[in-house]
N, CA, C and O atoms as CSV, one atom per row, in Angstrom:
chain,resi,resn,atom,element,x,y,z
A,1,MET,N,N,53.209,-24.338,-66.966
A,1,MET,CA,C,52.842,-22.791,-66.827
A,1,MET,C,C,53.829,-21.835,-67.577
A,1,MET,O,O,54.976,-22.278,-67.639
A,2,THR,N,N,53.565,-20.300,-68.310
A,2,THR,CA,C,54.205,-19.674,-68.879
A,2,THR,C,C,54.047,-18.401,-68.559
A,2,THR,O,O,53.077,-18.047,-67.888
A,3,ILE,N,N,55.031,-17.490,-69.018
A,3,ILE,CA,C,54.554,-16.079,-68.776
A,3,ILE,C,C,53.496,-15.681,-69.182
A,3,ILE,O,O,52.747,-14.924,-68.564
A,4,GLN,N,N,53.256,-16.274,-70.575
A,4,GLN,CA,C,52.118,-15.777,-71.320
A,4,GLN,C,C,50.298,-16.206,-69.833
A,4,GLN,O,O,49.332,-15.509,-69.521
A,5,ASP,N,N,50.650,-17.332,-69.496
A,5,ASP,CA,C,49.730,-17.322,-68.480
A,5,ASP,C,C,49.348,-16.581,-67.698
A,5,ASP,O,O,48.216,-16.127,-67.528
A,6,LEU,N,N,50.561,-16.358,-67.004
A,6,LEU,CA,C,50.460,-14.998,-66.241
A,6,LEU,C,C,49.791,-13.760,-66.514
A,6,LEU,O,O,49.049,-13.108,-65.780
A,7,ARG,N,N,50.222,-13.513,-67.843
A,7,ARG,CA,C,49.629,-12.130,-68.641
A,7,ARG,C,C,48.007,-12.551,-68.499
A,7,ARG,O,O,47.155,-11.755,-68.104
A,8,ALA,N,N,47.789,-13.638,-68.803
A,8,ALA,CA,C,46.271,-13.966,-69.226
A,8,ALA,C,C,45.546,-13.701,-67.826
A,8,ALA,O,O,44.495,-13.064,-67.753
A,9,ALA,N,N,46.212,-14.255,-66.706
A,9,ALA,CA,C,45.608,-14.046,-65.685
A,9,ALA,C,C,45.063,-12.725,-65.197
A,9,ALA,O,O,44.049,-12.601,-64.510
A,10,ARG,N,N,45.977,-11.588,-65.699
A,10,ARG,CA,C,46.161,-10.362,-65.342
A,10,ARG,C,C,46.998,-10.133,-63.869
A,10,ARG,O,O,46.660,-9.402,-62.938
A,11,TYR,N,N,48.265,-11.049,-63.982
A,11,TYR,CA,C,49.069,-11.136,-62.760
A,11,TYR,C,C,49.786,-9.472,-62.920
A,11,TYR,O,O,49.354,-8.955,-63.951
A,12,CYS,N,N,50.522,-8.768,-62.340
A,12,CYS,CA,C,51.481,-7.972,-62.157
A,12,CYS,C,C,52.761,-8.610,-61.969
A,12,CYS,O,O,53.042,-9.326,-61.007
A,13,LEU,N,N,53.748,-8.236,-63.212
A,13,LEU,CA,C,54.619,-9.332,-63.323
A,13,LEU,C,C,55.632,-8.618,-62.101
A,13,LEU,O,O,56.394,-9.340,-61.458
A,14,ALA,N,N,55.568,-7.369,-61.894
A,14,ALA,CA,C,56.768,-6.866,-60.728
A,14,ALA,C,C,56.248,-7.171,-59.197
A,14,ALA,O,O,56.964,-6.862,-58.244
A,15,GLY,N,N,55.016,-7.768,-59.017
A,15,GLY,CA,C,54.666,-8.393,-57.895
A,15,GLY,C,C,55.390,-10.213,-58.006
A,15,GLY,O,O,56.215,-10.679,-57.221
A,16,VAL,N,N,54.866,-10.825,-59.018
A,16,VAL,CA,C,55.519,-12.101,-59.104
A,16,VAL,C,C,56.555,-12.311,-59.012
A,16,VAL,O,O,56.840,-13.320,-58.368
A,17,ARG,N,N,57.670,-11.489,-59.592
A,17,ARG,CA,C,58.976,-12.115,-59.272
A,17,ARG,C,C,59.255,-12.191,-57.521
A,17,ARG,O,O,59.859,-13.129,-57.001
A,18,PRO,N,N,58.757,-11.158,-56.842
A,18,PRO,CA,C,59.341,-11.003,-55.959
A,18,PRO,C,C,58.300,-12.541,-54.464
A,18,PRO,O,O,58.381,-12.931,-53.299
A,19,TRP,N,N,57.546,-12.747,-55.664
A,19,TRP,CA,C,56.873,-13.767,-55.082
A,19,TRP,C,C,57.521,-15.166,-55.434
A,19,TRP,O,O,57.169,-16.015,-54.615
A,20,PHE,N,N,58.218,-15.570,-56.242
A,20,PHE,CA,C,58.818,-16.598,-56.571
A,20,PHE,C,C,60.285,-16.514,-55.798
A,20,PHE,O,O,60.951,-17.473,-55.408
A,21,ARG,N,N,60.500,-15.571,-55.721
A,21,ARG,CA,C,61.664,-14.982,-54.897
A,21,ARG,C,C,61.420,-15.787,-53.323
A,21,ARG,O,O,62.130,-16.707,-52.917
A,22,ARG,N,N,60.329,-15.237,-52.630
A,22,ARG,CA,C,59.881,-15.904,-51.690
A,22,ARG,C,C,59.514,-17.460,-51.698
A,22,ARG,O,O,59.942,-18.066,-50.716
A,23,HIS,N,N,58.927,-18.080,-52.464
A,23,HIS,CA,C,58.827,-19.492,-52.668
A,23,HIS,C,C,60.144,-20.019,-53.043
A,23,HIS,O,O,60.048,-21.239,-53.179
A,24,GLY,N,N,61.108,-19.679,-53.224
A,24,GLY,CA,C,62.196,-20.423,-53.745
A,24,GLY,C,C,62.295,-20.885,-55.052
A,24,GLY,O,O,62.715,-21.993,-55.384
A,25,LEU,N,N,61.841,-19.878,-55.885
A,25,LEU,CA,C,61.554,-20.632,-57.459
A,25,LEU,C,C,62.452,-19.530,-58.153
A,25,LEU,O,O,62.801,-18.404,-57.797
A,26,ASP,N,N,62.702,-20.322,-59.331
A,26,ASP,CA,C,63.654,-19.549,-60.037
A,26,ASP,C,C,62.890,-18.506,-61.143
A,26,ASP,O,O,62.199,-19.072,-61.990
A,27,TRP,N,N,62.961,-17.113,-61.191
A,27,TRP,CA,C,62.631,-16.220,-62.150
A,27,TRP,C,C,62.932,-16.898,-63.572
A,27,TRP,O,O,62.179,-17.342,-64.438
A,28,GLN,N,N,64.257,-16.809,-63.481
A,28,GLN,CA,C,64.863,-16.674,-64.971
A,28,GLN,C,C,64.723,-18.074,-65.499
A,28,GLN,O,O,64.561,-18.218,-66.711
A,29,ALA,N,N,64.773,-19.174,-64.663
A,29,ALA,CA,C,64.401,-20.764,-65.377
A,29,ALA,C,C,62.776,-20.577,-65.715
A,29,ALA,O,O,62.312,-21.129,-66.712
A,30,PHE,N,N,62.060,-19.891,-64.966
A,30,PHE,CA,C,60.579,-19.893,-65.381
A,30,PHE,C,C,60.509,-19.222,-66.805
A,30,PHE,O,O,59.864,-19.678,-67.749
A,31,LEU,N,N,61.279,-18.056,-66.822
A,31,LEU,CA,C,60.713,-17.173,-68.209
A,31,LEU,C,C,61.548,-17.920,-69.442
A,31,LEU,O,O,61.342,-17.814,-70.651
A,32,ASP,N,N,62.700,-18.821,-68.650
A,32,ASP,CA,C,63.324,-19.656,-70.191
A,32,ASP,C,C,62.330,-20.688,-70.564
A,32,ASP,O,O,61.999,-20.812,-71.744
A,33,GLY,N,N,61.827,-21.447,-69.622
A,33,GLY,CA,C,61.352,-22.655,-70.094
A,33,GLY,C,C,59.569,-22.947,-69.009
A,33,GLY,O,O,59.078,-24.070,-68.897
A,34,GLY,N,N,59.168,-22.146,-68.609
A,34,GLY,CA,C,57.725,-22.438,-67.650
A,34,GLY,C,C,58.145,-22.884,-66.746
A,34,GLY,O,O,59.348,-22.860,-66.485
A,35,ILE,N,N,57.212,-23.440,-65.986
A,35,ILE,CA,C,57.281,-24.082,-64.847
A,35,ILE,C,C,56.349,-25.022,-64.691
A,35,ILE,O,O,55.359,-24.843,-65.400
A,36,ASP,N,N,56.324,-26.182,-63.843
A,36,ASP,CA,C,55.590,-27.259,-63.853
A,36,ASP,C,C,54.335,-26.729,-63.139
A,36,ASP,O,O,54.628,-25.837,-62.343
A,37,VAL,N,N,53.238,-26.968,-63.181
A,37,VAL,CA,C,51.988,-26.580,-62.177
A,37,VAL,C,C,51.951,-27.434,-61.378
A,37,VAL,O,O,50.890,-27.325,-60.763
A,38,GLU,N,N,52.719,-28.523,-60.907
A,38,GLU,CA,C,52.438,-29.566,-59.471
A,38,GLU,C,C,53.723,-28.694,-58.576
A,38,GLU,O,O,53.857,-28.836,-57.360
A,39,THR,N,N,54.552,-27.850,-59.355
A,39,THR,CA,C,55.343,-27.275,-58.308
A,39,THR,C,C,54.918,-26.076,-58.239
A,39,THR,O,O,55.432,-25.766,-57.165
A,40,LEU,N,N,54.089,-24.708,-58.745
A,40,LEU,CA,C,53.369,-24.177,-58.205
A,40,LEU,C,C,51.981,-24.626,-57.278
A,40,LEU,O,O,51.683,-23.934,-56.304
A,41,ARG,N,N,51.420,-25.444,-57.530
A,41,ARG,CA,C,50.649,-26.062,-56.256
A,41,ARG,C,C,51.414,-26.461,-55.206
A,41,ARG,O,O,51.117,-25.616,-54.362
A,42,ALA,N,N,52.218,-27.206,-54.692
A,42,ALA,CA,C,53.112,-27.568,-53.673
A,42,ALA,C,C,53.536,-26.042,-53.234
A,42,ALA,O,O,54.172,-26.301,-52.212
A,43,THR,N,N,53.570,-24.931,-53.338
A,43,THR,CA,C,53.371,-23.607,-52.360
A,43,THR,C,C,52.557,-23.443,-51.436
A,43,THR,O,O,52.763,-22.837,-50.384
A,44,GLY,N,N,51.211,-24.180,-51.906
A,44,GLY,CA,C,50.282,-23.900,-51.155
A,44,GLY,C,C,49.430,-22.640,-50.880
A,44,GLY,O,O,48.529,-22.396,-50.078
A,45,ASP,N,N,50.096,-21.884,-51.910
A,45,ASP,CA,C,49.743,-20.381,-52.217
A,45,ASP,C,C,48.277,-20.697,-53.329
A,45,ASP,O,O,48.191,-21.413,-54.327
A,46,ALA,N,N,47.191,-19.768,-52.597
A,46,ALA,CA,C,46.056,-19.957,-53.412
A,46,ALA,C,C,45.995,-19.026,-54.893
A,46,ALA,O,O,45.236,-18.982,-55.861
A,47,LEU,N,N,47.140,-18.383,-54.502
A,47,LEU,CA,C,47.121,-17.375,-56.013
A,47,LEU,C,C,47.420,-17.958,-57.363
A,47,LEU,O,O,47.244,-17.532,-58.504
A,48,VAL,N,N,47.819,-18.827,-56.981
A,48,VAL,CA,C,48.549,-19.754,-58.492
A,48,VAL,C,C,47.192,-20.482,-59.272
A,48,VAL,O,O,47.182,-20.820,-60.455
A,49,GLU,N,N,46.333,-20.598,-58.539
A,49,GLU,CA,C,44.956,-21.156,-58.830
A,49,GLU,C,C,44.353,-20.801,-60.412
A,49,GLU,O,O,44.023,-21.660,-61.230
A,50,PRO,N,N,44.292,-19.161,-60.643
A,50,PRO,CA,C,43.976,-18.488,-61.771
A,50,PRO,C,C,44.955,-18.658,-62.377
A,50,PRO,O,O,44.433,-18.966,-63.448
A,51,VAL,N,N,46.247,-18.717,-62.601
A,51,VAL,CA,C,46.830,-19.012,-63.833
A,51,VAL,C,C,47.044,-20.240,-64.028
A,51,VAL,O,O,47.096,-20.542,-65.220
A,52,ILE,N,N,47.248,-21.412,-62.999
A,52,ILE,CA,C,46.974,-22.760,-63.410
A,52,ILE,C,C,45.883,-23.051,-64.444
A,52,ILE,O,O,45.980,-23.779,-65.431
A,53,ARG,N,N,44.415,-22.069,-63.868
A,53,ARG,CA,C,43.216,-22.559,-65.046
A,53,ARG,C,C,43.568,-21.867,-66.224
A,53,ARG,O,O,42.994,-22.352,-67.198
A,54,GLN,N,N,44.449,-20.717,-66.549
A,54,GLN,CA,C,44.727,-20.155,-67.861
A,54,GLN,C,C,45.549,-21.194,-68.727
A,54,GLN,O,O,45.202,-21.541,-69.856
A,55,ALA,N,N,46.629,-21.632,-68.100
A,55,ALA,CA,C,47.538,-22.897,-68.522
A,55,ALA,C,C,46.622,-23.519,-69.092
A,55,ALA,O,O,46.401,-23.207,-70.262
A,56,GLU,N,N,45.746,-24.658,-68.422
A,56,GLU,CA,C,45.053,-25.291,-68.594
A,56,GLU,C,C,43.923,-25.208,-69.753
A,56,GLU,O,O,43.426,-26.024,-70.529
A,57,VAL,N,N,43.754,-23.800,-69.490
A,57,VAL,CA,C,42.544,-23.549,-70.521
A,57,VAL,C,C,43.529,-23.241,-72.311
A,57,VAL,O,O,43.146,-23.625,-73.416
A,58,ARG,N,N,44.821,-22.444,-71.977
A,58,ARG,CA,C,45.510,-22.230,-73.285
A,58,ARG,C,C,46.199,-23.693,-73.782
A,58,ARG,O,O,46.892,-23.704,-74.799
A,59,GLU,N,N,45.952,-24.985,-72.964
A,59,GLU,CA,C,46.828,-26.146,-73.624
A,59,GLU,C,C,45.029,-27.012,-74.067
A,59,GLU,O,O,45.027,-27.572,-75.163
A,60,ALA,N,N,43.944,-27.064,-73.414
A,60,ALA,CA,C,43.232,-27.437,-74.420
A,60,ALA,C,C,42.628,-26.849,-75.396
A,60,ALA,O,O,41.834,-27.496,-76.080
A,61,THR,N,N,42.884,-25.498,-75.658
A,61,THR,CA,C,42.583,-25.106,-76.832
A,61,THR,C,C,43.733,-25.654,-77.866
A,61,THR,O,O,43.539,-26.265,-78.917
A,62,ARG,N,N,44.783,-25.330,-77.376
A,62,ARG,CA,C,46.176,-26.106,-78.130
A,62,ARG,C,C,46.078,-27.463,-78.789
A,62,ARG,O,O,46.658,-27.852,-79.802
A,63,GLU,N,N,45.157,-28.157,-77.947
A,63,GLU,CA,C,45.005,-29.749,-78.173
A,63,GLU,C,C,44.046,-29.696,-79.298
A,63,GLU,O,O,44.390,-29.962,-80.450
A,64,ALA,N,N,42.722,-29.318,-78.937
A,64,ALA,CA,C,41.627,-28.771,-79.245
A,64,ALA,C,C,41.953,-28.097,-81.595
A,64,ALA,O,O,41.508,-28.548,-82.651
A,65,ASP,N,N,42.952,-26.863,-81.235
A,65,ASP,CA,C,43.443,-26.603,-82.717
A,65,ASP,C,C,44.293,-28.217,-83.233
A,65,ASP,O,O,43.991,-29.012,-84.124
A,66,TYR,N,N,45.271,-28.224,-82.373
A,66,TYR,CA,C,45.755,-29.310,-83.093
A,66,TYR,C,C,45.498,-30.621,-83.742
A,66,TYR,O,O,46.129,-31.142,-84.661
A,67,GLY,N,N,44.229,-31.158,-82.959
A,67,GLY,CA,C,43.183,-32.498,-83.663
A,67,GLY,C,C,42.436,-31.978,-84.703
A,67,GLY,O,O,41.593,-32.738,-85.178
A,68,ARG,N,N,42.559,-30.626,-85.276
A,68,ARG,CA,C,41.750,-30.657,-86.263
A,68,ARG,C,C,42.239,-30.756,-87.385
A,68,ARG,O,O,41.509,-30.791,-88.375
């Protein structure tokens, strides 16, 4: 998952940064390279699911475009 997925899910970045801190996740590392979906799911927070869906859609679109 990347910052683009957060934006696509219309999440407020000002609110996401504290969320990362609360869950012990490194915001800067996320910005630099994204984060694994399973790491997000492991937080147990349902707020991650819309962002994960965006990441899955992005990946499926990329794979479909790549296969052409």
